[in-house]
Predicted model as a PDB file, atoms N, CA, C, CB and O in Angstrom, pLDDT in the B-factor column:
MODEL        1                                                                  
ATOM      1  N   MET A   1      17.224 -22.796  14.783  1.00 48.00           N  
ATOM      2  CA  MET A   1      18.386 -21.949  14.931  1.00 48.00           C  
ATOM      3  C   MET A   1      19.559 -22.683  14.326  1.00 48.00           C  
ATOM      4  CB  MET A   1      18.646 -21.582  16.417  1.00 48.00           C  
ATOM      5  O   MET A   1      19.718 -23.883  14.547  1.00 48.00           O  
ATOM      6  N   ASP A   2      20.388 -21.980  13.563  1.00 56.00           N  
ATOM      7  CA  ASP A   2      21.557 -22.667  13.051  1.00 56.00           C  
ATOM      8  C   ASP A   2      22.491 -22.987  14.211  1.00 56.00           C  
ATOM      9  CB  ASP A   2      22.276 -21.816  11.977  1.00 56.00           C  
ATOM     10  O   ASP A   2      22.425 -22.357  15.267  1.00 56.00           O  
ATOM     11  N   ARG A   3      23.336 -23.945  14.011  1.00 63.00           N  
ATOM     12  CA  ARG A   3      24.161 -24.483  15.098  1.00 63.00           C  
ATOM     13  C   ARG A   3      25.051 -23.407  15.715  1.00 63.00           C  
ATOM     14  CB  ARG A   3      25.024 -25.636  14.585  1.00 63.00           C  
ATOM     15  O   ARG A   3      25.168 -23.354  16.939  1.00 63.00           O  
ATOM     16  N   ALA A   4      25.677 -22.552  14.917  1.00 68.00           N  
ATOM     17  CA  ALA A   4      26.568 -21.518  15.446  1.00 68.00           C  
ATOM     18  C   ALA A   4      25.800 -20.529  16.321  1.00 68.00           C  
ATOM     19  CB  ALA A   4      27.267 -20.774  14.297  1.00 68.00           C  
ATOM     20  O   ALA A   4      26.271 -20.165  17.398  1.00 68.00           O  
ATOM     21  N   ALA A   5      24.636 -20.095  15.875  1.00 68.00           N  
ATOM     22  CA  ALA A   5      23.836 -19.151  16.665  1.00 68.00           C  
ATOM     23  C   ALA A   5      23.368 -19.801  17.955  1.00 68.00           C  
ATOM     24  CB  ALA A   5      22.626 -18.651  15.856  1.00 68.00           C  
ATOM     25  O   ALA A   5      23.364 -19.162  19.007  1.00 68.00           O  
ATOM     26  N   SER A   6      22.975 -21.060  17.882  1.00 66.00           N  
ATOM     27  CA  SER A   6      22.526 -21.782  19.066  1.00 66.00           C  
ATOM     28  C   SER A   6      23.644 -21.888  20.088  1.00 66.00           C  
ATOM     29  CB  SER A   6      22.024 -23.174  18.688  1.00 66.00           C  
ATOM     30  O   SER A   6      23.429 -21.634  21.273  1.00 66.00           O  
ATOM     31  N   VAL A   7      24.839 -22.262  19.640  1.00 67.00           N  
ATOM     32  CA  VAL A   7      25.984 -22.392  20.542  1.00 67.00           C  
ATOM     33  C   VAL A   7      26.326 -21.039  21.155  1.00 67.00           C  
ATOM     34  CB  VAL A   7      27.206 -22.969  19.795  1.00 67.00           C  
ATOM     35  O   VAL A   7      26.619 -20.963  22.348  1.00 67.00           O  
ATOM     36  N   SER A   8      26.297 -19.973  20.365  1.00 75.00           N  
ATOM     37  CA  SER A   8      26.605 -18.641  20.871  1.00 75.00           C  
ATOM     38  C   SER A   8      25.619 -18.213  21.949  1.00 75.00           C  
ATOM     39  CB  SER A   8      26.602 -17.631  19.734  1.00 75.00           C  
ATOM     40  O   SER A   8      26.019 -17.704  22.997  1.00 75.00           O  
ATOM     41  N   LEU A   9      24.341 -18.417  21.693  1.00 73.00           N  
ATOM     42  CA  LEU A   9      23.336 -18.009  22.672  1.00 73.00           C  
ATOM     43  C   LEU A   9      23.438 -18.848  23.937  1.00 73.00           C  
ATOM     44  CB  LEU A   9      21.930 -18.122  22.078  1.00 73.00           C  
ATOM     45  O   LEU A   9      23.355 -18.305  25.039  1.00 73.00           O  
ATOM     46  N   LEU A  10      23.615 -20.141  23.806  1.00 71.00           N  
ATOM     47  CA  LEU A  10      23.746 -20.995  24.995  1.00 71.00           C  
ATOM     48  C   LEU A  10      24.983 -20.634  25.808  1.00 71.00           C  
ATOM     49  CB  LEU A  10      23.805 -22.469  24.587  1.00 71.00           C  
ATOM     50  O   LEU A  10      24.916 -20.579  27.036  1.00 71.00           O  
ATOM     51  N   ARG A  11      26.091 -20.391  25.157  1.00 76.00           N  
ATOM     52  CA  ARG A  11      27.311 -19.995  25.885  1.00 76.00           C  
ATOM     53  C   ARG A  11      27.091 -18.691  26.635  1.00 76.00           C  
ATOM     54  CB  ARG A  11      28.504 -19.848  24.915  1.00 76.00           C  
ATOM     55  O   ARG A  11      27.469 -18.559  27.799  1.00 76.00           O  
ATOM     56  N   TRP A  12      26.482 -17.736  25.962  1.00 75.00           N  
ATOM     57  CA  TRP A  12      26.241 -16.444  26.592  1.00 75.00           C  
ATOM     58  C   TRP A  12      25.328 -16.607  27.804  1.00 75.00           C  
ATOM     59  CB  TRP A  12      25.625 -15.457  25.583  1.00 75.00           C  
ATOM     60  O   TRP A  12      25.611 -16.064  28.872  1.00 75.00           O  
ATOM     61  N   LEU A  13      24.251 -17.341  27.646  1.00 74.00           N  
ATOM     62  CA  LEU A  13      23.323 -17.551  28.755  1.00 74.00           C  
ATOM     63  C   LEU A  13      24.009 -18.227  29.934  1.00 74.00           C  
ATOM     64  CB  LEU A  13      22.133 -18.385  28.298  1.00 74.00           C  
ATOM     65  O   LEU A  13      23.796 -17.843  31.085  1.00 74.00           O  
ATOM     66  N   ARG A  14      24.816 -19.216  29.654  1.00 72.00           N  
ATOM     67  CA  ARG A  14      25.496 -19.933  30.732  1.00 72.00           C  
ATOM     68  C   ARG A  14      26.478 -19.039  31.472  1.00 72.00           C  
ATOM     69  CB  ARG A  14      26.222 -21.146  30.179  1.00 72.00           C  
ATOM     70  O   ARG A  14      26.626 -19.158  32.689  1.00 72.00           O  
ATOM     71  N   ARG A  15      27.150 -18.147  30.755  1.00 74.00           N  
ATOM     72  CA  ARG A  15      28.064 -17.215  31.425  1.00 74.00           C  
ATOM     73  C   ARG A  15      27.293 -16.220  32.288  1.00 74.00           C  
ATOM     74  CB  ARG A  15      28.920 -16.463  30.390  1.00 74.00           C  
ATOM     75  O   ARG A  15      27.718 -15.891  33.395  1.00 74.00           O  
ATOM     76  N   GLN A  16      26.167 -15.745  31.780  1.00 66.00           N  
ATOM     77  CA  GLN A  16      25.400 -14.731  32.503  1.00 66.00           C  
ATOM     78  C   GLN A  16      24.603 -15.333  33.661  1.00 66.00           C  
ATOM     79  CB  GLN A  16      24.457 -14.011  31.546  1.00 66.00           C  
ATOM     80  O   GLN A  16      24.443 -14.698  34.704  1.00 66.00           O  
ATOM     81  N   LEU A  17      24.118 -16.521  33.483  1.00 68.00           N  
ATOM     82  CA  LEU A  17      23.261 -17.180  34.469  1.00 68.00           C  
ATOM     83  C   LEU A  17      24.027 -18.364  35.051  1.00 68.00           C  
ATOM     84  CB  LEU A  17      21.904 -17.645  33.829  1.00 68.00           C  
ATOM     85  O   LEU A  17      23.711 -19.521  34.771  1.00 68.00           O  
ATOM     86  N   ARG A  18      25.021 -18.065  35.851  1.00 71.00           N  
ATOM     87  CA  ARG A  18      25.928 -19.094  36.357  1.00 71.00           C  
ATOM     88  C   ARG A  18      25.245 -20.099  37.275  1.00 71.00           C  
ATOM     89  CB  ARG A  18      27.067 -18.450  37.090  1.00 71.00           C  
ATOM     90  O   ARG A  18      25.667 -21.254  37.336  1.00 71.00           O  
ATOM     91  N   GLN A  19      24.215 -19.696  37.979  1.00 68.00           N  
ATOM     92  CA  GLN A  19      23.519 -20.600  38.883  1.00 68.00           C  
ATOM     93  C   GLN A  19      22.633 -21.547  38.080  1.00 68.00           C  
ATOM     94  CB  GLN A  19      22.680 -19.808  39.913  1.00 68.00           C  
ATOM     95  O   GLN A  19      21.925 -21.108  37.173  1.00 68.00           O  
ATOM     96  N   PRO A  20      22.662 -22.841  38.400  1.00 68.00           N  
ATOM     97  CA  PRO A  20      21.832 -23.811  37.661  1.00 68.00           C  
ATOM     98  C   PRO A  20      20.369 -23.758  38.124  1.00 68.00           C  
ATOM     99  CB  PRO A  20      22.390 -25.245  37.845  1.00 68.00           C  
ATOM    100  O   PRO A  20      19.850 -24.719  38.691  1.00 68.00           O  
ATOM    101  N   LEU A  21      19.736 -22.648  37.878  1.00 73.00           N  
ATOM    102  CA  LEU A  21      18.343 -22.442  38.283  1.00 73.00           C  
ATOM    103  C   LEU A  21      17.389 -23.127  37.304  1.00 73.00           C  
ATOM    104  CB  LEU A  21      18.024 -20.936  38.371  1.00 73.00           C  
ATOM    105  O   LEU A  21      17.733 -23.328  36.139  1.00 73.00           O  
ATOM    106  N   PRO A  22      16.200 -23.484  37.772  1.00 82.00           N  
ATOM    107  CA  PRO A  22      15.217 -24.095  36.857  1.00 82.00           C  
ATOM    108  C   PRO A  22      14.935 -23.224  35.630  1.00 82.00           C  
ATOM    109  CB  PRO A  22      13.911 -24.360  37.600  1.00 82.00           C  
ATOM    110  O   PRO A  22      14.742 -23.746  34.532  1.00 82.00           O  
ATOM    111  N   VAL A  23      14.909 -21.909  35.811  1.00 82.00           N  
ATOM    112  CA  VAL A  23      14.621 -21.045  34.664  1.00 82.00           C  
ATOM    113  C   VAL A  23      15.757 -21.114  33.642  1.00 82.00           C  
ATOM    114  CB  VAL A  23      14.404 -19.585  35.125  1.00 82.00           C  
ATOM    115  O   VAL A  23      15.512 -20.999  32.441  1.00 82.00           O  
ATOM    116  N   ARG A  24      16.984 -21.298  34.100  1.00 79.00           N  
ATOM    117  CA  ARG A  24      18.086 -21.455  33.146  1.00 79.00           C  
ATOM    118  C   ARG A  24      17.892 -22.730  32.336  1.00 79.00           C  
ATOM    119  CB  ARG A  24      19.452 -21.483  33.877  1.00 79.00           C  
ATOM    120  O   ARG A  24      18.129 -22.751  31.128  1.00 79.00           O  
ATOM    121  N   GLU A  25      17.461 -23.788  33.007  1.00 84.00           N  
ATOM    122  CA  GLU A  25      17.197 -25.037  32.299  1.00 84.00           C  
ATOM    123  C   GLU A  25      16.077 -24.856  31.279  1.00 84.00           C  
ATOM    124  CB  GLU A  25      16.837 -26.151  33.292  1.00 84.00           C  
ATOM    125  O   GLU A  25      16.128 -25.418  30.185  1.00 84.00           O  
ATOM    126  N   ARG A  26      15.064 -24.067  31.644  1.00 89.00           N  
ATOM    127  CA  ARG A  26      13.970 -23.793  30.699  1.00 89.00           C  
ATOM    128  C   ARG A  26      14.471 -22.991  29.506  1.00 89.00           C  
ATOM    129  CB  ARG A  26      12.825 -23.034  31.398  1.00 89.00           C  
ATOM    130  O   ARG A  26      14.050 -23.229  28.374  1.00 89.00           O  
ATOM    131  N   LEU A  27      15.380 -22.028  29.759  1.00 84.00           N  
ATOM    132  CA  LEU A  27      15.967 -21.253  28.670  1.00 84.00           C  
ATOM    133  C   LEU A  27      16.745 -22.160  27.725  1.00 84.00           C  
ATOM    134  CB  LEU A  27      16.881 -20.152  29.225  1.00 84.00           C  
ATOM    135  O   LEU A  27      16.604 -22.067  26.506  1.00 84.00           O  
ATOM    136  N   GLU A  28      17.550 -23.020  28.284  1.00 82.00           N  
ATOM    137  CA  GLU A  28      18.326 -23.931  27.450  1.00 82.00           C  
ATOM    138  C   GLU A  28      17.410 -24.840  26.639  1.00 82.00           C  
ATOM    139  CB  GLU A  28      19.272 -24.769  28.312  1.00 82.00           C  
ATOM    140  O   GLU A  28      17.680 -25.113  25.469  1.00 82.00           O  
ATOM    141  N   ALA A  29      16.345 -25.302  27.247  1.00 88.00           N  
ATOM    142  CA  ALA A  29      15.394 -26.163  26.535  1.00 88.00           C  
ATOM    143  C   ALA A  29      14.708 -25.390  25.406  1.00 88.00           C  
ATOM    144  CB  ALA A  29      14.338 -26.728  27.514  1.00 88.00           C  
ATOM    145  O   ALA A  29      14.500 -25.933  24.320  1.00 88.00           O  
ATOM    146  N   ALA A  30      14.359 -24.135  25.658  1.00 89.00           N  
ATOM    147  CA  ALA A  30      13.712 -23.322  24.624  1.00 89.00           C  
ATOM    148  C   ALA A  30      14.652 -23.106  23.443  1.00 89.00           C  
ATOM    149  CB  ALA A  30      13.266 -21.964  25.202  1.00 89.00           C  
ATOM    150  O   ALA A  30      14.217 -23.134  22.291  1.00 89.00           O  
ATOM    151  N   VAL A  31      15.939 -22.892  23.719  1.00 83.00           N  
ATOM    152  CA  VAL A  31      16.912 -22.745  22.632  1.00 83.00           C  
ATOM    153  C   VAL A  31      17.015 -24.050  21.857  1.00 83.00           C  
ATOM    154  CB  VAL A  31      18.301 -22.330  23.182  1.00 83.00           C  
ATOM    155  O   VAL A  31      16.974 -24.059  20.627  1.00 83.00           O  
ATOM    156  N   GLU A  32      17.149 -25.141  22.581  1.00 83.00           N  
ATOM    157  CA  GLU A  32      17.269 -26.449  21.931  1.00 83.00           C  
ATOM    158  C   GLU A  32      16.027 -26.782  21.106  1.00 83.00           C  
ATOM    159  CB  GLU A  32      17.507 -27.540  22.978  1.00 83.00           C  
ATOM    160  O   GLU A  32      16.129 -27.456  20.080  1.00 83.00           O  
ATOM    161  N   ASN A  33      14.849 -26.313  21.547  1.00 88.00           N  
ATOM    162  CA  ASN A  33      13.594 -26.587  20.841  1.00 88.00           C  
ATOM    163  C   ASN A  33      13.253 -25.520  19.798  1.00 88.00           C  
ATOM    164  CB  ASN A  33      12.461 -26.697  21.839  1.00 88.00           C  
ATOM    165  O   ASN A  33      12.157 -25.513  19.238  1.00 88.00           O  
ATOM    166  N   ASP A  34      14.210 -24.617  19.546  1.00 84.00           N  
ATOM    167  CA  ASP A  34      14.042 -23.594  18.509  1.00 84.00           C  
ATOM    168  C   ASP A  34      12.802 -22.738  18.756  1.00 84.00           C  
ATOM    169  CB  ASP A  34      13.952 -24.250  17.131  1.00 84.00           C  
ATOM    170  O   ASP A  34      11.965 -22.575  17.869  1.00 84.00           O  
ATOM    171  N   ASP A  35      12.690 -22.191  19.970  1.00 88.00           N  
ATOM    172  CA  ASP A  35      11.528 -21.400  20.368  1.00 88.00           C  
ATOM    173  C   ASP A  35      11.955 -20.015  20.851  1.00 88.00           C  
ATOM    174  CB  ASP A  35      10.734 -22.127  21.468  1.00 88.00           C  
ATOM    175  O   ASP A  35      12.051 -19.783  22.056  1.00 88.00           O  
ATOM    176  N   PRO A  36      12.217 -19.082  19.907  1.00 86.00           N  
ATOM    177  CA  PRO A  36      12.679 -17.759  20.312  1.00 86.00           C  
ATOM    178  C   PRO A  36      11.653 -16.987  21.141  1.00 86.00           C  
ATOM    179  CB  PRO A  36      13.038 -16.960  19.096  1.00 86.00           C  
ATOM    180  O   PRO A  36      12.040 -16.180  21.986  1.00 86.00           O  
ATOM    181  N   GLY A  37      10.373 -17.211  20.922  1.00 89.00           N  
ATOM    182  CA  GLY A  37       9.343 -16.527  21.703  1.00 89.00           C  
ATOM    183  C   GLY A  37       9.422 -16.890  23.178  1.00 89.00           C  
ATOM    184  O   GLY A  37       9.301 -16.024  24.045  1.00 89.00           O  
ATOM    185  N   GLU A  38       9.625 -18.169  23.460  1.00 92.00           N  
ATOM    186  CA  GLU A  38       9.751 -18.616  24.849  1.00 92.00           C  
ATOM    187  C   GLU A  38      11.018 -18.053  25.480  1.00 92.00           C  
ATOM    188  CB  GLU A  38       9.756 -20.154  24.926  1.00 92.00           C  
ATOM    189  O   GLU A  38      11.009 -17.667  26.649  1.00 92.00           O  
ATOM    190  N   VAL A  39      12.105 -18.004  24.720  1.00 89.00           N  
ATOM    191  CA  VAL A  39      13.341 -17.426  25.256  1.00 89.00           C  
ATOM    192  C   VAL A  39      13.098 -15.968  25.621  1.00 89.00           C  
ATOM    193  CB  VAL A  39      14.506 -17.546  24.232  1.00 89.00           C  
ATOM    194  O   VAL A  39      13.495 -15.526  26.699  1.00 89.00           O  
ATOM    195  N   ARG A  40      12.451 -15.221  24.738  1.00 90.00           N  
ATOM    196  CA  ARG A  40      12.159 -13.807  25.048  1.00 90.00           C  
ATOM    197  C   ARG A  40      11.317 -13.683  26.322  1.00 90.00           C  
ATOM    198  CB  ARG A  40      11.422 -13.134  23.863  1.00 90.00           C  
ATOM    199  O   ARG A  40      11.607 -12.849  27.180  1.00 90.00           O  
ATOM    200  N   ARG A  41      10.291 -14.499  26.442  1.00 93.00           N  
ATOM    201  CA  ARG A  41       9.427 -14.435  27.641  1.00 93.00           C  
ATOM    202  C   ARG A  41      10.232 -14.731  28.910  1.00 93.00           C  
ATOM    203  CB  ARG A  41       8.246 -15.441  27.516  1.00 93.00           C  
ATOM    204  O   ARG A  41      10.074 -14.048  29.921  1.00 93.00           O  
ATOM    205  N   LEU A  42      11.078 -15.732  28.854  1.00 91.00           N  
ATOM    206  CA  LEU A  42      11.874 -16.090  30.033  1.00 91.00           C  
ATOM    207  C   LEU A  42      12.905 -15.019  30.369  1.00 91.00           C  
ATOM    208  CB  LEU A  42      12.574 -17.425  29.809  1.00 91.00           C  
ATOM    209  O   LEU A  42      13.145 -14.740  31.543  1.00 91.00           O  
ATOM    210  N   LEU A  43      13.515 -14.419  29.356  1.00 87.00           N  
ATOM    211  CA  LEU A  43      14.539 -13.404  29.614  1.00 87.00           C  
ATOM    212  C   LEU A  43      13.969 -12.117  30.197  1.00 87.00           C  
ATOM    213  CB  LEU A  43      15.278 -13.089  28.339  1.00 87.00           C  
ATOM    214  O   LEU A  43      14.707 -11.326  30.783  1.00 87.00           O  
ATOM    215  N   GLU A  44      12.670 -11.898  30.045  1.00 87.00           N  
ATOM    216  CA  GLU A  44      12.048 -10.713  30.646  1.00 87.00           C  
ATOM    217  C   GLU A  44      12.175 -10.715  32.163  1.00 87.00           C  
ATOM    218  CB  GLU A  44      10.578 -10.632  30.253  1.00 87.00           C  
ATOM    219  O   GLU A  44      12.095  -9.660  32.792  1.00 87.00           O  
ATOM    220  N   ARG A  45      12.372 -11.881  32.750  1.00 83.00           N  
ATOM    221  CA  ARG A  45      12.483 -12.004  34.204  1.00 83.00           C  
ATOM    222  C   ARG A  45      13.823 -11.535  34.759  1.00 83.00           C  
ATOM    223  CB  ARG A  45      12.259 -13.427  34.604  1.00 83.00           C  
ATOM    224  O   ARG A  45      13.956 -11.319  35.963  1.00 83.00           O  
ATOM    225  N   PHE A  46      14.805 -11.378  33.894  1.00 80.00           N  
ATOM    226  CA  PHE A  46      16.158 -11.086  34.346  1.00 80.00           C  
ATOM    227  C   PHE A  46      16.515  -9.626  34.191  1.00 80.00           C  
ATOM    228  CB  PHE A  46      17.143 -11.926  33.596  1.00 80.00           C  
ATOM    229  O   PHE A  46      16.041  -8.940  33.286  1.00 80.00           O  
ATOM    230  N   GLN A  47      17.360  -9.168  35.092  1.00 81.00           N  
ATOM    231  CA  GLN A  47      17.902  -7.818  35.014  1.00 81.00           C  
ATOM    232  C   GLN A  47      19.263  -7.910  34.338  1.00 81.00           C  
ATOM    233  CB  GLN A  47      18.010  -7.155  36.435  1.00 81.00           C  
ATOM    234  O   GLN A  47      20.160  -8.591  34.834  1.00 81.00           O  
ATOM    235  N   PHE A  48      19.418  -7.234  33.220  1.00 82.00           N  
ATOM    236  CA  PHE A  48      20.680  -7.187  32.509  1.00 82.00           C  
ATOM    237  C   PHE A  48      21.142  -5.736  32.450  1.00 82.00           C  
ATOM    238  CB  PHE A  48      20.549  -7.797  31.082  1.00 82.00           C  
ATOM    239  O   PHE A  48      20.335  -4.808  32.502  1.00 82.00           O  
ATOM    240  N   SER A  49      22.446  -5.563  32.339  1.00 86.00           N  
ATOM    241  CA  SER A  49      22.961  -4.218  32.076  1.00 86.00           C  
ATOM    242  C   SER A  49      22.516  -3.837  30.664  1.00 86.00           C  
ATOM    243  CB  SER A  49      24.542  -4.151  32.228  1.00 86.00           C  
ATOM    244  O   SER A  49      22.071  -4.687  29.893  1.00 86.00           O  
ATOM    245  N   ASP A  50      22.641  -2.561  30.339  1.00 90.00           N  
ATOM    246  CA  ASP A  50      22.276  -2.123  28.989  1.00 90.00           C  
ATOM    247  C   ASP A  50      23.091  -2.855  27.933  1.00 90.00           C  
ATOM    248  CB  ASP A  50      22.473  -0.612  28.845  1.00 90.00           C  
ATOM    249  O   ASP A  50      22.559  -3.254  26.897  1.00 90.00           O  
ATOM    250  N   ALA A  51      24.391  -3.033  28.195  1.00 87.00           N  
ATOM    251  CA  ALA A  51      25.256  -3.719  27.234  1.00 87.00           C  
ATOM    252  C   ALA A  51      24.841  -5.184  27.085  1.00 87.00           C  
ATOM    253  CB  ALA A  51      26.734  -3.625  27.673  1.00 87.00           C  
ATOM    254  O   ALA A  51      24.810  -5.712  25.973  1.00 87.00           O  
ATOM    255  N   GLN A  52      24.525  -5.835  28.193  1.00 84.00           N  
ATOM    256  CA  GLN A  52      24.091  -7.227  28.134  1.00 84.00           C  
ATOM    257  C   GLN A  52      22.777  -7.344  27.372  1.00 84.00           C  
ATOM    258  CB  GLN A  52      23.941  -7.806  29.549  1.00 84.00           C  
ATOM    259  O   GLN A  52      22.624  -8.218  26.519  1.00 84.00           O  
ATOM    260  N   ARG A  53      21.840  -6.473  27.680  1.00 86.00           N  
ATOM    261  CA  ARG A  53      20.532  -6.505  27.016  1.00 86.00           C  
ATOM    262  C   ARG A  53      20.711  -6.301  25.510  1.00 86.00           C  
ATOM    263  CB  ARG A  53      19.586  -5.416  27.606  1.00 86.00           C  
ATOM    264  O   ARG A  53      20.093  -6.993  24.701  1.00 86.00           O  
ATOM    265  N   HIS A  54      21.555  -5.353  25.151  1.00 89.00           N  
ATOM    266  CA  HIS A  54      21.806  -5.092  23.730  1.00 89.00           C  
ATOM    267  C   HIS A  54      22.388  -6.342  23.055  1.00 89.00           C  
ATOM    268  CB  HIS A  54      22.771  -3.884  23.559  1.00 89.00           C  
ATOM    269  O   HIS A  54      21.972  -6.710  21.957  1.00 89.00           O  
ATOM    270  N   HIS A  55      23.333  -6.977  23.706  1.00 85.00           N  
ATOM    271  CA  HIS A  55      23.968  -8.162  23.139  1.00 85.00           C  
ATOM    272  C   HIS A  55      22.957  -9.297  22.949  1.00 85.00           C  
ATOM    273  CB  HIS A  55      25.118  -8.626  24.037  1.00 85.00           C  
ATOM    274  O   HIS A  55      22.900  -9.906  21.881  1.00 85.00           O  
ATOM    275  N   VAL A  56      22.174  -9.573  23.971  1.00 84.00           N  
ATOM    276  CA  VAL A  56      21.215 -10.680  23.864  1.00 84.00           C  
ATOM    277  C   VAL A  56      20.125 -10.352  22.842  1.00 84.00           C  
ATOM    278  CB  VAL A  56      20.580 -10.983  25.242  1.00 84.00           C  
ATOM    279  O   VAL A  56      19.632 -11.246  22.155  1.00 84.00           O  
ATOM    280  N   GLU A  57      19.755  -9.095  22.740  1.00 88.00           N  
ATOM    281  CA  GLU A  57      18.771  -8.704  21.727  1.00 88.00           C  
ATOM    282  C   GLU A  57      19.310  -8.964  20.323  1.00 88.00           C  
ATOM    283  CB  GLU A  57      18.393  -7.219  21.884  1.00 88.00           C  
ATOM    284  O   GLU A  57      18.576  -9.439  19.456  1.00 88.00           O  
ATOM    285  N   ARG A  58      20.576  -8.658  20.097  1.00 87.00           N  
ATOM    286  CA  ARG A  58      21.179  -8.925  18.778  1.00 87.00           C  
ATOM    287  C   ARG A  58      21.191 -10.416  18.487  1.00 87.00           C  
ATOM    288  CB  ARG A  58      22.616  -8.364  18.708  1.00 87.00           C  
ATOM    289  O   ARG A  58      20.883 -10.826  17.368  1.00 87.00           O  
ATOM    290  N   LEU A  59      21.544 -11.239  19.477  1.00 83.00           N  
ATOM    291  CA  LEU A  59      21.530 -12.686  19.280  1.00 83.00           C  
ATOM    292  C   LEU A  59      20.121 -13.183  18.967  1.00 83.00           C  
ATOM    293  CB  LEU A  59      22.078 -13.398  20.523  1.00 83.00           C  
ATOM    294  O   LEU A  59      19.929 -13.999  18.065  1.00 83.00           O  
ATOM    295  N   LEU A  60      19.138 -12.688  19.715  1.00 86.00           N  
ATOM    296  CA  LEU A  60      17.755 -13.116  19.494  1.00 86.00           C  
ATOM    297  C   LEU A  60      17.228 -12.669  18.130  1.00 86.00           C  
ATOM    298  CB  LEU A  60      16.856 -12.570  20.596  1.00 86.00           C  
ATOM    299  O   LEU A  60      16.536 -13.426  17.449  1.00 86.00           O  
ATOM    300  N   GLU A  61      17.555 -11.454  17.742  1.00 87.00           N  
ATOM    301  CA  GLU A  61      17.102 -10.965  16.437  1.00 87.00           C  
ATOM    302  C   GLU A  61      17.689 -11.800  15.302  1.00 87.00           C  
ATOM    303  CB  GLU A  61      17.486  -9.488  16.256  1.00 87.00           C  
ATOM    304  O   GLU A  61      16.989 -12.126  14.343  1.00 87.00           O  
ATOM    305  N   ALA A  62      18.970 -12.148  15.406  1.00 84.00           N  
ATOM    306  CA  ALA A  62      19.593 -12.993  14.374  1.00 84.00           C  
ATOM    307  C   ALA A  62      18.912 -14.350  14.333  1.00 84.00           C  
ATOM    308  CB  ALA A  62      21.111 -13.163  14.637  1.00 84.00           C  
ATOM    309  O   ALA A  62      18.664 -14.892  13.256  1.00 84.00           O  
ATOM    310  N   TRP A  63      18.613 -14.895  15.491  1.00 82.00           N  
ATOM    311  CA  TRP A  63      17.934 -16.195  15.566  1.00 82.00           C  
ATOM    312  C   TRP A  63      16.549 -16.103  14.938  1.00 82.00           C  
ATOM    313  CB  TRP A  63      17.826 -16.674  17.034  1.00 82.00           C  
ATOM    314  O   TRP A  63      16.170 -16.958  14.137  1.00 82.00           O  
ATOM    315  N   GLU A  64      15.788 -15.064  15.301  1.00 83.00           N  
ATOM    316  CA  GLU A  64      14.434 -14.909  14.761  1.00 83.00           C  
ATOM    317  C   GLU A  64      14.451 -14.735  13.248  1.00 83.00           C  
ATOM    318  CB  GLU A  64      13.736 -13.716  15.412  1.00 83.00           C  
ATOM    319  O   GLU A  64      13.571 -15.251  12.560  1.00 83.00           O  
ATOM    320  N   GLN A  65      15.434 -14.017  12.722  1.00 84.00           N  
ATOM    321  CA  GLN A  65      15.534 -13.853  11.266  1.00 84.00           C  
ATOM    322  C   GLN A  65      15.809 -15.195  10.601  1.00 84.00           C  
ATOM    323  CB  GLN A  65      16.644 -12.839  10.904  1.00 84.00           C  
ATOM    324  O   GLN A  65      15.204 -15.523   9.580  1.00 84.00           O  
ATOM    325  N   GLU A  66      16.723 -15.969  11.180  1.00 80.00           N  
ATOM    326  CA  GLU A  66      17.016 -17.294  10.632  1.00 80.00           C  
ATOM    327  C   GLU A  66      15.782 -18.194  10.730  1.00 80.00           C  
ATOM    328  CB  GLU A  66      18.213 -17.937  11.373  1.00 80.00           C  
ATOM    329  O   GLU A  66      15.478 -18.947   9.805  1.00 80.00           O  
ATOM    330  N   HIS A  67      15.086 -18.108  11.844  1.00 77.00           N  
ATOM    331  CA  HIS A  67      13.872 -18.900  12.069  1.00 77.00           C  
ATOM    332  C   HIS A  67      12.824 -18.548  11.008  1.00 77.00           C  
ATOM    333  CB  HIS A  67      13.306 -18.651  13.503  1.00 77.00           C  
ATOM    334  O   HIS A  67      12.178 -19.438  10.456  1.00 77.00           O  
ATOM    335  N   ALA A  68      12.657 -17.268  10.727  1.00 80.00           N  
ATOM    336  CA  ALA A  68      11.675 -16.825   9.730  1.00 80.00           C  
ATOM    337  C   ALA A  68      12.057 -17.303   8.330  1.00 80.00           C  
ATOM    338  CB  ALA A  68      11.549 -15.291   9.745  1.00 80.00           C  
ATOM    339  O   ALA A  68      11.178 -17.666   7.548  1.00 80.00           O  
ATOM    340  N   ARG A  69      13.336 -17.310   8.003  1.00 81.00           N  
ATOM    341  CA  ARG A  69      13.774 -17.779   6.684  1.00 81.00           C  
ATOM    342  C   ARG A  69      13.486 -19.264   6.493  1.00 81.00           C  
ATOM    343  CB  ARG A  69      15.267 -17.512   6.497  1.00 81.00           C  
ATOM    344  O   ARG A  69      13.220 -19.714   5.379  1.00 81.00           O  
ATOM    345  N   ARG A  70      13.543 -20.022   7.591  1.00 76.00           N  
ATOM    346  CA  ARG A  70      13.313 -21.469   7.492  1.00 76.00           C  
ATOM    347  C   ARG A  70      11.848 -21.841   7.584  1.00 76.00           C  
ATOM    348  CB  ARG A  70      14.075 -22.188   8.572  1.00 76.00           C  
ATOM    349  O   ARG A  70      11.495 -22.983   7.290  1.00 76.00           O  
ATOM    350  N   ALA A  71      10.987 -20.929   7.978  1.00 72.00           N  
ATOM    351  CA  ALA A  71       9.568 -21.222   8.165  1.00 72.00           C  
ATOM    352  C   ALA A  71       8.936 -21.562   6.819  1.00 72.00           C  
ATOM    353  CB  ALA A  71       8.836 -20.022   8.825  1.00 72.00           C  
ATOM    354  O   ALA A  71       9.240 -20.936   5.804  1.00 72.00           O  
ATOM    355  N   PRO A  72       8.050 -22.564   6.822  1.00 70.00           N  
ATOM    356  CA  PRO A  72       7.359 -22.919   5.559  1.00 70.00           C  
ATOM    357  C   PRO A  72       6.476 -21.759   5.120  1.00 70.00           C  
ATOM    358  CB  PRO A  72       6.501 -24.221   5.729  1.00 70.00           C  
ATOM    359  O   PRO A  72       5.841 -21.083   5.930  1.00 70.00           O  
ATOM    360  N   ARG A  73       6.462 -21.564   3.849  1.00 63.00           N  
ATOM    361  CA  ARG A  73       5.641 -20.475   3.294  1.00 63.00           C  
ATOM    362  C   ARG A  73       4.354 -21.040   2.701  1.00 63.00           C  
ATOM    363  CB  ARG A  73       6.431 -19.684   2.212  1.00 63.00           C  
ATOM    364  O   ARG A  73       4.341 -22.122   2.114  1.00 63.00           O  
ATOM    365  N   ASP A  74       3.282 -20.286   2.869  1.00 55.00           N  
ATOM    366  CA  ASP A  74       1.973 -20.736   2.335  1.00 55.00           C  
ATOM    367  C   ASP A  74       1.834 -20.400   0.881  1.00 55.00           C  
ATOM    368  CB  ASP A  74       0.817 -20.107   3.111  1.00 55.00           C  
ATOM    369  O   ASP A  74       0.808 -20.702   0.272  1.00 55.00           O  
TER     370      ASP A  74                                                      
ENDMDL                                                                          
END                                                                             
């Protein structure tokens, strides 16, 4: 994940998940380890408003597109 996208997603997650729960720590670790699939799996556990879900989906899609562009090609 590029640095700006990573910072944006981490800030958003921290605002939404104010409690320092173990799952929040796992989310932060997944972002730091550039693992959008794990972030998606973990976020399925949370209830978000429609607006929140839409926002996080846009962040994840941008991250996944950047991730795909950086992936080695065969």
